[in-house]
N, C-alpha and C positions, 0 to 999 in steps of 0.2 A: 504493500498499500505507500502511496506518496506521502510524504511529510505531513503532517496535521498543520497545515497553514492556517492562517485567519480566515482566508477565504471559503477552505472546504469545511472548515467547523460552521460559518456562516451559513454554507447551503443546508449542511444536515439539521441545524437548528430552524431555519426557516421552513423546509419542506417539513419538519414535523411538526411545527406551529403553526402553519399558514394551510388554508383549503389546498390550496394550488399557488406558483408562481406564475406570471404572466409576463410574456417578453416586452409587450407595449408598455407595462408599469414600471419594470425594472430589469432593462435589459443587461445591465452589467451582472447580476445577480444570475440571470437566466444562462448567459453564456458562460460562466462558472459552473453552473450545473451540467451544463453540454461538457465542459472540459473534464469535469472528475466524474463524469457519468456511469464510468466502469466500476470506480471506487465506492460510488454512491449506492448503485445497485447490489454491491457485495455487503456493503455495510449494513443496509435495511435488511436485507435478505438475512444476514446471518445474525442479527440482534433482535430483530422483530419479527422475520418473516413477512414483511411488507414487501410490497411490489410498487417499484420506481416505475411512472409512464411519463415518457419524455416527447412531445410532439415540436413540430415546427414554431409554434407560438407559446408553449406552455409547457410545464412540468408540474408532476402530481404525484403524491406519495399515496396509495391507496390505504388509507390506516382504517383501522376498525377494531372494535373491541366488542365481547360476549357479555359486558356487565351494564345494563342501562343504567345511564346517568341523567340527572334533573335537566343539564345543560344541553343534551343532545338534539332537542327540539329547536325549531326555529323561532326564535325569540318574539317576531311580529307577528306569527300566525296565532290566530285567536280560537281556530275551532279544528276539528279535523277536516273538515270541509276543503281547508286552504290546503292542506298536503294532497288532498285529492286532486283539486283543482292544478296544483304544482306538478303533479306526476303527469296528468294530461298534458299541460303545456312542454314537459319534457318530450313526451310522445310527438307532439306537435313539431318540436325543433329538431327531432331528429334526423329528418331527411334533408335539413335545411343547411346551407352553408353562410351565405350573405345576403339571402334574399330578404326583400322587406313585405312587409304585413300589416295588418290592423289589428286592435283590439278585438273588432267584430269576428275577424278569421280567428283569432285566439277562442271566441266565446264559441263558435261554430266547433271548434276542435274540442273544447271541452264537453259538450253535449255529445258528441262523436265518441270520445274516449271515455267518457264517464263510467263505471263498472256498472253492471246488470245487475238488479237484485232477484234472489228466487222466491217466488210467490208461494203462498200455501200449498199451490196445485203441482209445486216442483217445477214450473217452469220460469223461465227468465221473465221480468218485468221491466218494461221500459221507464227510466226514469226522467221526469220531465223537470227541465232546468228552466226557470223563468229570469228574462233580465227586467222585467217591467213590474211596475207598482211595489208592493211594500216587498214581498219574496225577492222580488227583482232587485233592489237596493242593496239588501246585505248580501246578494249572490255578486253585485258588481264591486261591493267593499271588498270581498274575498278575492275577486278578480284581481283588484289594485294591488292589494297586499302582495299577490303572489307574482304580479309584473315587478313590482318596486324588489323583490326578493331575488328574481332573476335577473335585474338590473345591476344590483348590488353584487352578485356572483359574476358578472360581466357575460351573461349567456344572451343578454339581447341589451340594444342601444335605442332609445327614445329619439328618433330623427325629427319628427315634427308634433307640436302639440305637447300638452302635459298629461300625463296618467290620470292626474285628480278628477280632470274633468268628466271622466265617466261615472265618476260618483254620482253626479246629478242627473245625468239621462244616460241612455244607452245610445243616443243618436252622436252623443259628444265623443267621437273616436278620434283615436291617435295613430299616427304611423312610427312603426316599429322596424327593428332590422335584427336578423340573428348573427350571433358573431362566429358561429359554428361550433362555438365550446359545448352547447348543449349533450352532445352525444358522447361527451367525455366526463360529464357530470356523476353519473352515478358509476360506481366500481364495478367489474365484471364478477358476477356470482358463477360457482363452480356448481351451482346446483339448480333446479328449476324453482324459481322463486316464486311462480303461480300456483303452486301446489301448497304454499304456505298461508295458513288462515289467521294465524296467531302470532304476536311476536316470540312467543315461546316454542313455534313451529321453526320460525327462522333461527334461533337460538340452536336449536335441535340440528337442523340441516348443517349449519355452518360448524358445529361442534364435531359431526361425522366426517366432515370434510377434512377436518384439521387434523384427524386421526391418522388421515394419510399422506398428510403435508410435511411431518416431522415437527409438528407444532409440539415444543417441550414446555415444562415449567418456566424455564427462563425466560422464553419468549412470551409467556403470557404474563410474567412479572414485570419485565420490561415494558410491554404495553399498558398496563394497568399505571406502573408508577409514573412513566412519561405522559400518558394521555388524560390520566384522571386527577382530579385534585388531592385525594388523599385515598387510602386504601384501609380498611378495617378489617379486623380479625373475624369477625362475625359475618363479613361478606365474601371472606376467602373460602376456596374449595378444598377440601383434602388437607393434604400437607403443604399448601402453599406457604403460610405463616413461617411454618418450619423452614421451609427453604429459605426465606428471608433471613433468617435467624443462623442458618449456615453460612449462604453465600453473598448476605448483605454487605459485605466488604468489598466484594467484586463490584457490586451496583455500586457503591459509593465511588470507588476508583474509577469507574466508568462514568460516571455523573461528573466528577470533578475534572476527569481529563476531557470529554467531550461538550460539557455542557455549564461549567462553573458552578454546579450544584452540590450540595450535600445531600447524602440520603440518612434519614433519621428514622429510627426504628425504636419504638416504644412497646409497653406491654400489650396494647391493642391496636395500634396505629402504626401506620408506615408511610412515610411522604417522601417527596423530592421538596427541597427549599434552595432558593437562590441567595448566593451571596450578595448580589449587587443586581439591581433592576436592569432591563435591557429596553432600548427604545422601541415602541411600537409592538410591545408584548403585551399579552393579556394576563396580569398575574393578581395575586391577592396577596399582602394587600398593596394597593396601586394609589396613585397620587391623584384622587378624585373625593368629591364629595360623600357619595355613598358608602365608598370603602372605607373611608376614615370613620364614619358613622358607626360601621360594623365593628370597627376595632373599639370604638368607645365602648360600644355595648359588650363586646367580649372582655375588656378590660374590666369593667365594672361589674361581671359576673365573676372574674376570675378574682377581683378583690372581695366579694363576698363569699367566695369558695374558701379563700386563704384565712377568711376571717370567721371562717365556720357557719356563716349565716345559711348557707345551703350546703347540701351535701351530694354527693355525687353516688350514681350506683356502682355495683361490683366490677364494671367493665370501665367504669372513668365517666359516666354520661351525667349529665346534670338534667333533671326534670324541672322546668318553670311550669307554673300555673299563669294562667290570664292576667289574674291580679299582680301576680310577682312583675310580669314582663312589663306591666303599664307601671307599676313603682320604680322600675329599673329606667326605663323612657323618660318619666316625670324628673327624675334624678339628672340624667343627663340633660334634658332641656334647661333645667335650672343650673347645672355647673358647666356646661359645655358649649349651649346655644350661641353665645357670643360671637363664637367664631366659626358658625355655620355659614353656608351658603344662603341667600334669601329663599330659595327653594324650599331646603329644609325648614329654615325657620317659620315659613307658611304653613308648614304640616300639623295636622292635629296629632295628637298623641296615638290614635287608631292609625293613621296614615303613615306615622313614622314607624309603627309596628310592621306595617305592610311592606314598607320599603325594606326594613331588617330581615324579616323573615324571608322574603321573595329572594334576598341576596344570600343567605344563609342556606337557603334549599338547593341554589344554582351551584353553589360551591360544596355541597354535599358536606356541609358543616352542622346541620340539623334536619329535624323530621317534625312533621305537627303530630300530636298528639290528638284522640278523640275527642277529647274535653275544651278543644281550642288551644291546649298549651303547646310547650314547644320542648321538643325533647334535645337539649344540644349535645353534640357528640365530643368527646375529649379533647381532640384536635381545636376545638374553638379556644378552649381556655388557654392555650398557646400564645396566642396575640396578647401582647401587653402595650398600650399605647405609648409607654414612656421608652420601650425598646424600637418597636415599628416606626416612631417618628423619628 
């Protein structure tokens, strides 16, 4: 393998961090990937069993993991229908390279590709999708969300008029153009995904496929640690956590050498942490208002835990009632809000709780309780405002 140059390491980190690298966005990085293509393919195959796809204008690492995570969804999508519409759009874009089309063409494609439902008589039923009146309004909103996500992913370009114009009337069209990247958006499956009816079916099919691809515990652990915010012992399968205790020092050496990261292993938790932040990287804690708020919340919980005002469960988790959460947030308002942004200052106690909990769920640092309370995982109280600031 070639010397671990800064350019080579940057290629590794960006391919792992980003969905894909596009030539028109970062031509220099793209050509470094082309230069190190052989070494990169070998590295990702041996370390993760991931496939590197390099085209004339893009490079993409086909990343996937078998553990569903809260942050795997598309943040701006509001309902399941958005995802169905999105896949209908991808099917529409499959055969297009740089052709132009309109929102109306997309709507026709959604109607054509929308999956059939099976009626009580066992026969397929036609699903009627309206673009007019009340139901049509919400369908148009869904289409706008789908098209904006496609634009953000550089699958389409808006050529003329605005997407939001379609919100008010189905006659407010816009001219769009395919970038040709749509057919590379979904990774290649080694099994017939049309035979899957549930997420568990897909996980089962993927698991069976990986048995024949030489996927070992090592590859699974690297995938989880480098793609997930944190790994918990009760989420591990079989002897995976024992593997981390035995071979964690190898992972630590690798993380240090390639990523400037530390490997941290506790009784019930494993994670990778950076010694320094990197530009344009999605990390926690980060330098933004929401992240700072969550760190303040975690710090307050940490203080209460140290003072023994709250106690943890046997595995280190902390259960908070609704009343306790409200008290903590009121304390933050009283002691910390003078340095908050105007947006956070304007939020009520319940709005702040929503902001905090959504953030915690996204980073797999907590889960909701049936009574409306919150179960904080032990990784949460690692964060101390005095240290992270």
